[in-house]
LUMKOLSE-787793 format. One record per residue: x, y, z of N, C-alpha, C in turn. Coordinates in steps of 0.05 Angstrom, whole numbers, padded with zeros to 5 digits, always signed. Layout:
XYZXYZXYZ/...
This chain:
-00567+00423-00270-00560+00390-00281-00524+00404-00288/-00529+00431-00311-00506+00439-00318-00479+00447-00297/-00492+00449-00268-00461+00448-00256-00442+00423-00246/-00456+00402-00248-00450+00379-00249-00435+00360-00270/-00443+00379-00298-00444+00368-00320-00404+00365-00329/-00384+00376-00322-00361+00367-00320-00354+00345-00305/-00364+00341-00282-00364+00316-00265-00372+00295-00266/-00390+00292-00286-00416+00271-00295-00397+00262-00319/-00384+00286-00340-00370+00272-00363-00347+00255-00353/-00343+00269-00337-00307+00267-00325-00309+00227-00318/-00336+00227-00306-00339+00204-00294-00354+00189-00310/-00359+00196-00328-00380+00172-00349-00356+00162-00373/-00337+00178-00382-00319+00176-00403-00288+00159-00386/-00281+00171-00360-00254+00171-00349-00262+00145-00330/-00292+00145-00315-00284+00127-00297-00301+00095-00301/-00338+00101-00322-00351+00080-00316-00344+00065-00343/-00337+00077-00369-00339+00071-00387-00309+00049-00383/-00286+00058-00374-00265+00035-00383-00273+00021-00354/-00286+00026-00339-00297-00001-00317-00313-00023-00331/-00328-00012-00353-00354-00027-00365-00342-00044-00385/-00322-00024-00392-00309-00038-00421-00284-00062-00409/-00275-00058-00393-00245-00073-00380-00261-00104-00369/-00289-00101-00355-00309-00124-00357-00305-00143-00381/-00320-00122-00404-00329-00136-00428-00301-00154-00434/-00274-00134-00440-00254-00143-00446-00247-00177-00436/-00248-00176-00412-00235-00196-00391-00254-00231-00402/-00273-00223-00413-00280-00252-00435-00272-00248-00452/-00251-00238-00463-00240-00236-00494-00217-00244-00501/-00199-00252-00533-00181-00246-00535-00182-00223-00552/-00164-00201-00536-00160-00181-00551-00140-00168-00548/-00109-00170-00572-00087-00169-00562-00075-00134-00574/-00102-00118-00581-00099-00085-00596-00092-00084-00619/-00089-00104-00631-00069-00111-00654-00108-00119-00679/-00117-00130-00653-00142-00141-00667-00167-00138-00655/-00189-00140-00665-00213-00139-00655-00214-00155-00628/-00227-00156-00602-00240-00166-00592-00256-00193-00602/-00245-00210-00590-00260-00242-00598-00263-00249-00573/-00293-00257-00561-00310-00269-00546-00298-00294-00544/-00285-00300-00513-00277-00323-00513-00287-00342-00483/-00312-00325-00475-00324-00334-00451-00304-00329-00425/-00305-00354-00411-00289-00357-00387-00262-00373-00390/-00252-00357-00418-00223-00386-00421-00203-00359-00408/-00204-00342-00406-00184-00322-00391-00175-00326-00359/-00197-00335-00346-00201-00336-00325-00194-00366-00320/-00203-00391-00334-00191-00415-00337-00166-00415-00334/-00161-00395-00354-00118-00402-00353-00102-00395-00331/-00124-00369-00323-00098-00349-00292-00101-00372-00276/-00130-00387-00269-00124-00395-00244-00115-00424-00247/-00123-00437-00280-00114-00469-00268-00089-00476-00293/-00077-00452-00308-00057-00456-00316-00030-00434-00326/-00044-00420-00302-00013-00396-00305+00006-00397-00274/+00021-00408-00274+00035-00417-00247+00041-00388-00240/+00054-00367-00254+00047-00336-00249+00040-00330-00230/+00017-00335-00231-00010-00318-00224-00016-00326-00187/-00003-00356-00185-00001-00356-00155+00014-00347-00139/+00040-00345-00156+00065-00334-00145+00073-00306-00141/+00056-00291-00157+00051-00257-00161+00027-00260-00129/+00014-00268-00130-00004-00273-00101+00008-00274-00080/+00026-00288-00080+00038-00294-00061+00069-00274-00052/+00078-00271-00062+00099-00243-00068+00075-00227-00057/+00053-00206-00076+00038-00190-00063+00027-00185-00034/+00025-00219-00032+00015-00219-00003+00038-00214+00028/+00059-00231+00023+00083-00219+00028+00088-00194+00035/+00095-00174+00011+00097-00151+00000+00077-00138+00031/+00052-00145+00021+00024-00132+00044+00027-00134+00069/+00045-00156+00081+00050-00163+00106+00063-00151+00121/+00090-00147+00102+00112-00134+00106+00102-00103+00111/+00100-00086+00081+00088-00059+00082+00073-00049+00096/+00049-00054+00101+00025-00040+00117+00037-00036+00144/+00040-00062+00164+00040-00062+00183+00076-00037+00189/+00093-00036+00180+00110-00021+00184+00108+00007+00179/+00088+00008+00160+00080+00035+00146+00067+00057+00170/+00050+00040+00178+00026+00044+00194+00041+00053+00230/+00057+00024+00239+00071+00036+00261+00099+00057+00259/+00110+00063+00235+00125+00084+00228+00112+00112+00229/+00089+00105+00221+00072+00133+00209+00066+00147+00243/+00050+00124+00262+00044+00128+00279+00062+00140+00304/+00086+00128+00302+00106+00142+00327+00115+00162+00306/+00125+00166+00287+00121+00201+00279+00105+00221+00284/+00083+00214+00283+00054+00230+00284+00059+00238+00316/+00063+00219+00330+00058+00221+00365+00085+00244+00373/+00117+00236+00356+00130+00257+00368+00123+00282+00355/+00110+00291+00326+00100+00320+00323+00079+00322+00331/+00080+00311+00344+00033+00328+00360+00058+00338+00385/+00069+00341+00393+00092+00344+00424+00082+00379+00417/+00083+00390+00435+00081+00422+00428+00121+00434+00434/+00129+00429+00416+00152+00446+00406+00155+00459+00390/+00177+00484+00395+00169+00511+00380+00183+00487+00349/+00172+00514+00338+00174+00502+00305+00177+00470+00284/+00146+00471+00308+00142+00441+00301+00130+00445+00279/+00121+00459+00265+00109+00455+00241+00133+00455+00217/+00145+00467+00211+00173+00459+00194+00181+00442+00196/+00182+00413+00220+00191+00387+00217+00169+00372+00208/+00144+00378+00214+00122+00366+00195+00109+00364+00169/+00130+00390+00161+00130+00390+00128+00150+00375+00126/+00171+00376+00137+00199+00357+00126+00187+00335+00125/+00181+00319+00148+00179+00292+00147+00154+00288+00128/+00129+00298+00115+00119+00291+00098+00134+00301+00070/+00146+00303+00062+00161+00310+00036+00173+00274+00026/+00186+00251+00043+00183+00225+00025+00151+00219+00017/+00129+00232+00031+00106+00215+00013+00098+00235-00008/+00119+00254-00022+00102+00265-00046+00133+00248-00059/+00153+00245-00059+00167+00238-00069+00176+00209-00079/+00158+00187-00061+00163+00159-00050+00163+00144-00073/+00142+00153-00087+00126+00136-00107+00144+00141-00130/+00156+00156-00135+00174+00161-00162+00191+00140-00161/+00193+00150-00197+00214+00132-00212+00240+00143-00198/+00250+00164-00188+00265+00173-00188+00272+00156-00156/+00259+00154-00139+00265+00158-00116+00271+00120-00110/+00255+00115-00129+00258+00080-00142+00293+00073-00140/+00299+00091-00159+00326+00087-00173+00348+00088-00149/+00342+00111-00139+00357+00115-00115+00356+00086-00084/+00334+00075-00081+00329+00057-00069+00346+00035-00078/+00346+00027-00109+00365+00006-00117+00396+00013-00114/+00404+00036-00118+00430+00044-00117+00441+00039-00087/+00424+00037-00071+00434+00046-00034+00434+00018-00025/+00420+00004-00040+00424-00026-00025+00434-00052-00055/+00448-00042-00069+00456-00051-00092+00492-00068-00073/+00496-00085-00084+00529-00103-00071+00546-00088-00058/+00549-00053-00078+00564-00041-00073+00552-00011-00066/+00527-00009-00051+00513+00012-00052+00524+00026-00018/+00500+00041-00018+00516+00055+00008+00504+00039+00025/+00488+00024+00038+00482+00011+00061+00498-00008+00060/+00511-00026+00043+00533-00047+00052+00558-00036+00064/+00565-00006+00050+00587+00008+00061+00588+00012+00085/+00557+00019+00101+00556+00024+00120+00562+00002+00132/+00553-00016+00124+00560-00045+00143+00591-00048+00144/+00602-00049+00115+00630-00055+00120+00639-00042+00137/+00639-00012+00142+00650+00004+00161+00646-00011+00186/+00625-00026+00196+00624-00038+00224+00627-00066+00222/+00642-00074+00195+00660-00099+00202+00645-00120+00191/+00614-00116+00178+00590-00127+00174+00594-00142+00136/+00605-00167+00141+00613-00179+00106+00579-00156+00090/+00581-00158+00061+00569-00144+00046+00534-00168+00048/+00512-00151+00042+00487-00168+00048+00487-00162+00009/+00468-00190-00003+00461-00190-00026+00433-00177-00022/+00427-00150-00014+00400-00137-00015+00374-00155-00036/+00388-00150-00058+00379-00142-00090+00375-00165-00096/+00392-00188-00099+00397-00216-00108+00388-00235-00092/+00383-00239-00074+00379-00268-00049+00348-00258-00051/+00342-00280-00062+00305-00281-00063+00298-00279-00044/+00314-00292-00009+00299-00282+00001+00300-00252+00022/+00312-00248+00011+00321-00210+00009+00311-00189-00004/+00299-00190-00026+00296-00181-00044+00269-00170-00043/+00246-00188-00022+00224-00168-00026+00222-00157-00008/+00238-00168+00017+00230-00144+00044+00253-00123+00039/+00268-00116+00023+00282-00098+00019+00262-00080-00003/+00254-00083-00017+00225-00068-00034+00205-00065-00024/+00200-00072-00001+00181-00062+00027+00188-00049+00032/+00203-00043+00043+00220-00020+00059+00217+00011+00042/+00210+00017+00020+00214+00026+00007+00183+00043+00015/+00167+00035+00011+00138+00040+00024+00133+00058+00052/+00148+00040+00078+00152+00048+00102+00163+00075+00097/+00185+00081+00087+00199+00111+00081+00185+00123+00073/+00159+00131+00066+00139+00145+00051+00109+00141+00060/+00112+00149+00088+00102+00150+00106+00077+00176+00113/+00090+00205+00096+00073+00224+00107+00041+00226+00108/+00035+00214+00084-00001+00211+00085-00017+00199+00099/+00002+00178+00117-00012+00162+00142-00010+00187+00168/+00017+00189+00162+00027+00213+00189+00012+00226+00195/+00001+00249+00162-00014+00269+00165-00045+00261+00186/-00043+00239+00174-00079+00227+00180-00079+00224+00209/-00051+00211+00221-00048+00203+00249-00047+00229+00267/-00036+00253+00254-00033+00260+00269-00060+00286+00275/-00071+00283+00256-00103+00295+00255-00118+00292+00277/-00112+00257+00274-00124+00238+00294-00129+00242+00329/-00109+00260+00327-00094+00257+00357-00097+00275+00366/-00099+00302+00348-00107+00323+00371-00133+00320+00358/-00155+00306+00356-00185+00301+00367-00180+00287+00397/-00156+00266+00409-00169+00267+00436-00174+00280+00454/-00187+00283+00461-00196+00306+00488-00175+00309+00514/-00163+00330+00508-00142+00325+00538-00148+00327+00552/-00177+00324+00557-00193+00316+00600-00185+00287+00600/-00191+00269+00581-00176+00245+00587-00157+00240+00597/-00124+00259+00588-00104+00250+00602-00109+00271+00617/-00120+00285+00622-00113+00299+00657-00120+00287+00672/-00142+00270+00667-00154+00251+00686-00138+00228+00696/-00122+00215+00673-00108+00195+00675-00079+00201+00686/-00064+00231+00696-00048+00228+00702-00053+00234+00734/-00082+00254+00742-00094+00252+00763-00090+00231+00789/-00094+00193+00760-00094+00175+00780-00073+00169+00778/-00049+00172+00773-00015+00167+00771-00014+00145+00742/-00025+00152+00724-00014+00135+00698-00001+00141+00687/+00015+00122+00679+00036+00131+00656+00035+00147+00642/+00060+00157+00621+00050+00152+00591+00038+00129+00569/+00061+00105+00575+00053+00090+00569+00028+00077+00562/+00026+00069+00601-00004+00071+00603-00029+00084+00580/-00023+00114+00588-00040+00130+00572-00042+00125+00544/-00018+00114+00535-00021+00117+00500-00031+00085+00495/-00041+00064+00515-00055+00044+00501-00080+00047+00508/-00086+00062+00538-00107+00051+00545-00124+00086+00536/-00114+00098+00529-00129+00130+00514-00122+00136+00484/-00097+00139+00477-00092+00145+00449-00098+00116+00433/-00080+00091+00439-00094+00083+00412-00123+00066+00409/-00147+00070+00433-00174+00081+00431-00184+00088+00411/-00181+00115+00416-00188+00139+00410-00184+00140+00381/-00162+00131+00378-00157+00141+00345-00162+00111+00331/-00172+00092+00340-00171+00065+00319-00191+00068+00301/-00206+00090+00294-00223+00092+00276-00199+00099+00256/-00185+00127+00256-00162+00131+00242-00148+00110+00233/-00142+00090+00249-00124+00067+00251-00133+00045+00230/-00159+00038+00227-00169+00033+00208-00181+00048+00177/-00190+00069+00182-00180+00089+00158-00148+00082+00140/-00128+00083+00154-00099+00079+00147-00100+00050+00142/-00105+00037+00151-00100+00003+00152-00121+00003+00125/-00144+00011+00113-00150-00003+00095-00143+00007+00061/-00141+00037+00069-00132+00051+00052-00099+00043+00043/-00082+00039+00057-00054+00027+00052-00063-00007+00044/-00070-00020+00056-00076-00044+00042-00087-00043+00018/-00102-00026+00008-00110-00022-00028-00091-00017-00044/-00077+00006-00037-00046+00008-00044-00026-00009-00048/-00026-00023-00025-00002-00042-00025-00011-00059-00049/-00033-00072-00046-00036-00094-00065-00034-00079-00100/-00031-00058-00094-00033-00054-00128-00004-00048-00127/+00027-00044-00118+00043-00043-00124+00051-00049-00150/+00072-00030-00153+00083-00034-00178+00102-00021-00186/+00109+00013-00179+00134+00022-00181+00160+00010-00179/+00159-00002-00146+00175-00005-00141+00200-00029-00155/+00173-00057-00155+00189-00070-00160+00195-00070-00197/+00183-00065-00205+00186-00054-00235+00218-00045-00241/+00217-00023-00212+00248-00006-00224+00268-00022-00210/+00262-00031-00180+00280-00037-00174+00295-00067-00175/+00280-00083-00184+00284-00109-00183+00276-00126-00215/+00257-00108-00230+00240-00117-00249+00229-00141-00248/+00222-00152-00220+00206-00174-00207+00232-00203-00203/+00258-00195-00207+00268-00214-00197+00283-00222-00172/+00306-00219-00159+00306-00260-00175+00277-00272-00174/+00287-00286-00193+00272-00323-00202+00244-00312-00193/+00237-00293-00194+00207-00281-00192+00205-00270-00167/+00218-00273-00140+00208-00273-00113+00194-00239-00113/+00199-00224-00131+00195-00196-00126+00169-00193-00147/+00160-00209-00158+00141-00218-00188+00116-00202-00178/+00110-00178-00164+00080-00175-00156+00061-00168-00173/+00035-00175-00165+00009-00177-00181+00003-00149-00201/+00020-00123-00193+00009-00106-00207+00035-00108-00237/+00056-00123-00231+00078-00121-00247+00061-00149-00264/+00061-00165-00264+00045-00187-00272+00016-00182-00294/+00010-00159-00280-00006-00144-00300-00008-00125-00317/+00014-00117-00311+00032-00102-00338+00039-00117-00353/+00063-00132-00349+00068-00154-00368+00053-00162-00385/+00025-00176-00379+00008-00185-00399-00003-00167-00418/-00007-00140-00405-00009-00117-00427+00001-00110-00444/+00017-00102-00432+00034-00084-00453+00062-00097-00461/+00074-00121-00452+00089-00135-00454+00081-00162-00484/+00064-00171-00464+00045-00194-00484+00024-00182-00502/+00024-00159-00500-00006-00151-00513-00035-00155-00510/-00029-00172-00488-00067-00196-00476-00080-00178-00465/-00097-00161-00469-00104-00145-00459-00132-00141-00448/-00143-00170-00466-00170-00181-00452-00149-00208-00427/-00134-00211-00425-00120-00230-00402-00117-00203-00377/-00104-00183-00381-00096-00171-00363-00121-00164-00355/-00147-00157-00369-00170-00144-00366-00183-00168-00343/-00179-00188-00355-00185-00206-00327-00167-00203-00305/-00144-00210-00293-00127-00210-00278-00130-00177-00263/-00142-00155-00275-00147-00135-00257-00182-00140-00247/-00201-00158-00251-00221-00162-00245-00214-00172-00219/-00198-00195-00223-00188-00222-00200-00176-00202-00183/-00162-00184-00179-00155-00159-00165-00176-00146-00151/-00192-00132-00171-00211-00121-00153-00231-00133-00139/-00235-00155-00138-00253-00187-00120-00233-00187-00098/-00212-00184-00094-00197-00192-00084-00187-00170-00064/-00193-00139-00069-00190-00120-00053-00222-00120-00042/-00244-00123-00052-00266-00117-00043-00264-00138-00017/-00257-00159-00027-00262-00180+00000-00249-00174+00022/-00223-00171+00018-00202-00155+00034-00216-00139+00059/-00215-00114+00038-00238-00087+00051-00261-00095+00068/-00282-00115+00052-00299-00121+00068-00293-00144+00098/-00273-00161+00093-00266-00175+00125-00258-00146+00136/-00240-00134+00133-00224-00112+00152-00238-00095+00162/-00269-00089+00152-00291-00075+00164-00305-00091+00179/-00327-00118+00170-00326-00137+00188-00311-00137+00213/-00285-00148+00216-00267-00149+00238-00260-00121+00248/-00268-00104+00241-00261-00072+00256-00278-00073+00282/-00305-00083+00282-00326-00077+00306-00312-00092+00326/-00295-00106+00327-00288-00125+00355-00262-00102+00367/-00253-00082+00344-00235-00070+00357-00230-00037+00357/-00247-00026+00335-00255-00003+00334-00265+00016+00360/-00259+00039+00362-00284+00051+00385-00290+00069+00375/-00314+00087+00374-00327+00112+00368-00341+00121+00390/-00344+00143+00392-00357+00156+00413-00378+00156+00421/-00393+00154+00406-00422+00151+00404-00439+00120+00409/-00420+00105+00416-00409+00078+00424-00423+00052+00398/-00416+00064+00375-00416+00053+00343-00389+00034+00344/-00395+00021+00321-00364+00003+00319-00374-00021+00304/-00386-00037+00305-00394-00065+00298-00418-00058+00268/-00412-00073+00251-00428-00064+00221-00449-00083+00223/
Protein backbone atom coordinates (compact mmCIF):
# COMPACT_ATOMS: atom_id res chain seq x y z
CA UNK A 1 0.00 0.00 0.00
CA UNK A 2 2.85 2.36 0.83
CA UNK A 3 4.30 1.95 -2.67
CA UNK A 4 1.16 3.16 -4.43
CA UNK A 5 0.22 5.78 -1.83
CA UNK A 6 1.74 8.75 -3.79
CA UNK A 7 -0.28 7.79 -6.88
CA UNK A 8 -3.37 7.03 -4.79
CA UNK A 9 -3.21 10.38 -2.97
CA UNK A 10 -2.69 12.22 -6.25
CA UNK A 11 -5.61 10.37 -7.85
CA UNK A 12 -7.96 11.08 -4.94
CA UNK A 13 -6.98 14.75 -4.53
CA UNK A 14 -6.30 15.81 -8.13
CA UNK A 15 -8.70 13.60 -10.11
CA UNK A 16 -11.50 11.95 -8.16
CA UNK A 17 -12.33 14.87 -5.86
CA UNK A 18 -12.48 17.51 -8.67
CA UNK A 19 -14.50 15.05 -10.76
CA UNK A 20 -17.08 14.52 -8.02
CA UNK A 21 -17.06 18.19 -6.96
CA UNK A 22 -17.78 19.39 -10.50
CA UNK A 23 -20.76 17.04 -10.67
CA UNK A 24 -22.12 18.51 -7.44
CA UNK A 25 -21.46 22.10 -8.54
CA UNK A 26 -23.27 21.47 -11.83
CA UNK A 27 -26.51 21.32 -9.83
CA UNK A 28 -25.81 24.55 -7.97
CA UNK A 29 -25.56 28.31 -8.42
CA UNK A 30 -21.88 28.80 -7.58
CA UNK A 31 -20.00 32.00 -8.40
CA UNK A 32 -16.84 31.63 -6.22
CA UNK A 33 -17.76 34.81 -4.31
CA UNK A 34 -20.46 32.98 -2.40
CA UNK A 35 -21.09 29.39 -1.46
CA UNK A 36 -22.90 27.01 -3.81
CA UNK A 37 -26.69 27.08 -3.63
CA UNK A 38 -28.58 24.00 -4.78
CA UNK A 39 -30.71 24.65 -7.90
CA UNK A 40 -31.28 21.13 -9.19
CA UNK A 41 -31.49 20.88 -12.98
CA UNK A 42 -31.73 24.63 -13.51
CA UNK A 43 -28.26 24.90 -15.10
CA UNK A 44 -28.96 22.10 -17.55
CA UNK A 45 -32.38 23.50 -18.45
CA UNK A 46 -30.83 26.92 -19.00
CA UNK A 47 -28.12 25.47 -21.24
CA UNK A 48 -30.45 23.48 -23.49
CA UNK A 49 -33.47 25.79 -23.51
CA UNK A 50 -32.24 29.34 -23.00
CA UNK A 51 -28.61 29.62 -24.15
CA UNK A 52 -28.21 30.17 -27.91
CA UNK A 53 -24.42 30.25 -27.51
CA UNK A 54 -24.51 26.58 -26.52
CA UNK A 55 -25.72 25.46 -29.93
CA UNK A 56 -23.43 27.91 -31.75
CA UNK A 57 -20.44 26.55 -29.85
CA UNK A 58 -21.46 22.95 -30.51
CA UNK A 59 -21.77 23.67 -34.23
CA UNK A 60 -18.41 25.47 -34.34
CA UNK A 61 -16.76 22.64 -32.43
CA UNK A 62 -18.26 19.97 -34.68
CA UNK A 63 -17.04 21.78 -37.80
CA UNK A 64 -13.62 22.26 -36.20
CA UNK A 65 -13.39 18.54 -35.39
CA UNK A 66 -14.52 17.57 -38.90
CA UNK A 67 -11.71 19.68 -40.42
CA UNK A 68 -8.88 19.24 -37.94
CA UNK A 69 -9.03 15.52 -37.13
CA UNK A 70 -9.12 14.01 -40.65
CA UNK A 71 -6.60 16.58 -41.88
CA UNK A 72 -4.22 15.91 -39.02
CA UNK A 73 -4.43 12.12 -39.34
CA UNK A 74 -3.99 12.17 -43.12
CA UNK A 75 -0.99 14.49 -42.95
CA UNK A 76 0.55 12.55 -40.05
CA UNK A 77 0.21 9.27 -41.95
CA UNK A 78 1.73 10.80 -45.09
CA UNK A 79 4.75 12.09 -43.17
CA UNK A 80 5.09 8.78 -41.31
CA UNK A 81 5.21 6.93 -44.63
CA UNK A 82 7.99 9.21 -45.84
CA UNK A 83 9.93 8.91 -42.58
CA UNK A 84 9.66 5.12 -42.62
CA UNK A 85 11.82 4.95 -45.75
CA UNK A 86 15.33 3.52 -45.21
CA UNK A 87 17.22 6.74 -45.85
CA UNK A 88 20.50 7.74 -44.22
CA UNK A 89 20.05 10.25 -41.40
CA UNK A 90 16.29 9.65 -41.24
CA UNK A 91 16.36 9.80 -37.41
CA UNK A 92 17.30 13.49 -37.59
CA UNK A 93 14.36 14.21 -39.88
CA UNK A 94 12.01 12.35 -37.53
CA UNK A 95 13.14 14.58 -34.67
CA UNK A 96 12.72 17.75 -36.73
CA UNK A 97 9.23 16.78 -37.88
CA UNK A 98 8.19 16.02 -34.29
CA UNK A 99 9.06 19.52 -33.02
CA UNK A 100 5.79 21.19 -34.16
CA UNK A 101 3.91 18.77 -31.92
CA UNK A 102 5.86 20.05 -28.90
CA UNK A 103 5.35 23.71 -29.77
CA UNK A 104 2.00 23.63 -31.62
CA UNK A 105 -0.34 24.03 -28.67
CA UNK A 106 1.56 26.90 -27.09
CA UNK A 107 0.40 30.50 -26.84
CA UNK A 108 3.47 31.67 -28.78
CA UNK A 109 2.68 29.54 -31.83
CA UNK A 110 -0.97 30.63 -31.75
CA UNK A 111 0.19 34.24 -31.79
CA UNK A 112 2.50 33.41 -34.69
CA UNK A 113 -0.45 31.81 -36.52
CA UNK A 114 -2.46 34.99 -36.06
CA UNK A 115 0.33 37.10 -37.56
CA UNK A 116 0.70 34.69 -40.47
CA UNK A 117 -2.97 34.92 -41.45
CA UNK A 118 -3.78 38.56 -40.68
CA UNK A 119 -4.65 40.79 -43.66
CA UNK A 120 -1.06 41.99 -44.09
CA UNK A 121 0.48 38.73 -42.86
CA UNK A 122 2.98 36.47 -44.55
CA UNK A 123 0.32 34.29 -46.21
CA UNK A 124 -1.36 37.24 -47.95
CA UNK A 125 2.03 38.64 -48.93
CA UNK A 126 2.84 35.32 -50.60
CA UNK A 127 -0.50 35.43 -52.40
CA UNK A 128 0.16 39.02 -53.49
CA UNK A 129 3.44 37.93 -55.09
CA UNK A 130 1.34 35.59 -57.24
CA UNK A 131 -1.09 38.42 -58.09
CA UNK A 132 -3.82 36.97 -55.85
CA UNK A 133 -5.89 39.52 -53.87
CA UNK A 134 -5.56 39.37 -50.08
CA UNK A 135 -7.89 37.07 -48.18
CA UNK A 136 -9.47 38.03 -44.86
CA UNK A 137 -8.59 34.72 -43.20
CA UNK A 138 -9.49 35.76 -39.66
CA UNK A 139 -12.14 38.40 -40.33
CA UNK A 140 -14.41 36.39 -42.61
CA UNK A 141 -16.82 34.15 -40.63
CA UNK A 142 -16.70 31.58 -43.44
CA UNK A 143 -12.89 31.28 -43.29
CA UNK A 144 -11.92 31.96 -39.67
CA UNK A 145 -12.83 28.52 -38.33
CA UNK A 146 -11.03 26.82 -41.21
CA UNK A 147 -7.96 28.93 -40.54
CA UNK A 148 -7.64 28.00 -36.87
CA UNK A 149 -8.37 24.34 -37.74
CA UNK A 150 -5.15 24.33 -39.78
CA UNK A 151 -3.08 24.84 -36.62
CA UNK A 152 -3.60 21.34 -35.13
CA UNK A 153 -2.92 19.83 -38.56
CA UNK A 154 0.49 21.50 -38.37
CA UNK A 155 1.24 19.90 -34.99
CA UNK A 156 0.97 16.34 -36.31
CA UNK A 157 4.05 15.01 -34.51
CA UNK A 158 2.44 12.82 -31.85
CA UNK A 159 0.13 11.10 -34.34
CA UNK A 160 3.02 10.72 -36.77
CA UNK A 161 5.16 8.92 -34.18
CA UNK A 162 2.34 6.48 -33.41
CA UNK A 163 1.74 5.87 -37.12
CA UNK A 164 5.46 5.33 -37.62
CA UNK A 165 5.51 2.70 -34.86
CA UNK A 166 2.52 0.99 -36.47
CA UNK A 167 4.17 0.96 -39.90
CA UNK A 168 7.24 -0.70 -38.39
CA UNK A 169 5.06 -3.58 -37.18
CA UNK A 170 3.71 -4.50 -40.63
CA UNK A 171 5.35 -7.83 -41.61
CA UNK A 172 7.83 -7.36 -44.44
CA UNK A 173 6.90 -10.78 -45.78
CA UNK A 174 3.56 -9.37 -46.92
CA UNK A 175 5.28 -6.74 -49.06
CA UNK A 176 7.70 -9.31 -50.50
CA UNK A 177 4.81 -11.59 -51.46
CA UNK A 178 2.92 -8.67 -53.01
CA UNK A 179 5.95 -7.63 -55.07
CA UNK A 180 6.31 -11.19 -56.30
CA UNK A 181 2.70 -11.00 -57.49
CA UNK A 182 3.40 -7.74 -59.31
CA UNK A 183 1.54 -5.39 -56.98
CA UNK A 184 2.23 -1.66 -57.27
CA UNK A 185 3.20 0.58 -54.34
CA UNK A 186 -0.26 2.12 -54.33
CA UNK A 187 -1.87 -1.31 -54.33
CA UNK A 188 0.32 -2.46 -51.44
CA UNK A 189 -0.57 0.68 -49.48
CA UNK A 190 -4.33 0.15 -49.80
CA UNK A 191 -4.35 -3.64 -49.51
CA UNK A 192 -1.55 -4.25 -46.99
CA UNK A 193 -0.43 -1.10 -45.16
CA UNK A 194 -3.82 0.45 -44.39
CA UNK A 195 -5.53 -2.77 -43.21
CA UNK A 196 -2.55 -3.68 -41.01
CA UNK A 197 -2.43 -0.30 -39.23
CA UNK A 198 -6.20 0.12 -38.74
CA UNK A 199 -5.86 -0.40 -34.94
CA UNK A 200 -3.35 2.46 -34.88
CA UNK A 201 -5.67 4.60 -37.01
CA UNK A 202 -8.48 3.89 -34.55
CA UNK A 203 -6.34 4.88 -31.56
CA UNK A 204 -5.23 8.13 -33.19
CA UNK A 205 -8.79 8.87 -34.35
CA UNK A 206 -10.22 8.50 -30.83
CA UNK A 207 -7.45 10.46 -29.11
CA UNK A 208 -7.40 13.30 -31.63
CA UNK A 209 -11.20 13.56 -31.62
CA UNK A 210 -11.23 13.88 -27.83
CA UNK A 211 -8.51 16.52 -27.99
CA UNK A 212 -10.24 18.48 -30.76
CA UNK A 213 -13.52 18.66 -28.84
CA UNK A 214 -11.59 20.29 -25.99
CA UNK A 215 -9.87 22.88 -28.19
CA UNK A 216 -9.38 26.23 -26.52
CA UNK A 217 -5.97 27.84 -27.10
CA UNK A 218 -6.19 28.56 -30.84
CA UNK A 219 -9.68 30.08 -30.69
CA UNK A 220 -8.86 32.11 -27.58
CA UNK A 221 -5.57 33.57 -28.83
CA UNK A 222 -6.13 33.90 -32.57
CA UNK A 223 -9.75 35.06 -32.89
CA UNK A 224 -11.17 35.33 -29.38
CA UNK A 225 -14.23 33.45 -30.65
CA UNK A 226 -14.97 35.91 -33.46
CA UNK A 227 -15.88 37.11 -35.93
CA UNK A 228 -19.57 37.01 -34.90
CA UNK A 229 -18.76 33.95 -32.78
CA UNK A 230 -17.94 31.82 -35.83
CA UNK A 231 -14.97 30.35 -33.90
CA UNK A 232 -16.67 30.30 -30.50
CA UNK A 233 -15.80 26.68 -29.76
CA UNK A 234 -17.12 24.80 -26.74
CA UNK A 235 -13.94 25.13 -24.69
CA UNK A 236 -14.02 28.91 -25.09
CA UNK A 237 -17.64 29.09 -23.99
CA UNK A 238 -16.85 27.00 -20.93
CA UNK A 239 -13.91 29.26 -20.09
CA UNK A 240 -15.98 32.44 -20.45
CA UNK A 241 -18.70 31.19 -18.14
CA UNK A 242 -16.20 30.05 -15.52
CA UNK A 243 -13.65 32.87 -15.48
CA UNK A 244 -15.36 35.86 -17.10
CA UNK A 245 -18.85 35.53 -15.66
CA UNK A 246 -17.76 33.48 -12.60
CA UNK A 247 -20.66 31.07 -13.16
CA UNK A 248 -18.83 28.01 -11.87
CA UNK A 249 -21.97 25.95 -11.45
CA UNK A 250 -23.03 26.70 -15.02
CA UNK A 251 -19.52 25.94 -16.31
CA UNK A 252 -19.51 22.65 -14.38
CA UNK A 253 -22.75 21.69 -16.10
CA UNK A 254 -21.18 22.55 -19.46
CA UNK A 255 -18.16 20.39 -18.64
CA UNK A 256 -20.37 17.42 -17.80
CA UNK A 257 -22.31 17.83 -21.02
CA UNK A 258 -18.99 17.81 -22.88
CA UNK A 259 -17.96 14.70 -20.94
CA UNK A 260 -21.16 12.91 -22.00
CA UNK A 261 -20.67 14.03 -25.61
CA UNK A 262 -17.13 12.64 -25.61
CA UNK A 263 -18.29 9.38 -24.04
CA UNK A 264 -20.98 9.03 -26.71
CA UNK A 265 -18.65 9.88 -29.61
CA UNK A 266 -15.98 7.49 -28.32
CA UNK A 267 -18.54 4.70 -27.90
CA UNK A 268 -19.83 5.21 -31.45
CA UNK A 269 -16.31 5.20 -32.89
CA UNK A 270 -15.40 2.03 -31.00
CA UNK A 271 -18.68 0.37 -31.98
CA UNK A 272 -18.24 1.20 -35.66
CA UNK A 273 -14.56 0.22 -35.63
CA UNK A 274 -15.47 -3.46 -35.86
CA UNK A 275 -16.51 -2.87 -39.46
CA UNK A 276 -13.13 -1.61 -40.64
CA UNK A 277 -10.50 -2.45 -38.01
CA UNK A 278 -8.37 -5.53 -38.60
CA UNK A 279 -6.54 -7.48 -35.90
CA UNK A 280 -4.12 -10.33 -36.51
CA UNK A 281 -6.06 -12.61 -34.17
CA UNK A 282 -9.18 -12.08 -36.27
CA UNK A 283 -10.86 -9.84 -33.71
CA UNK A 284 -12.14 -6.34 -34.15
CA UNK A 285 -15.82 -6.41 -33.37
CA UNK A 286 -17.06 -5.17 -30.00
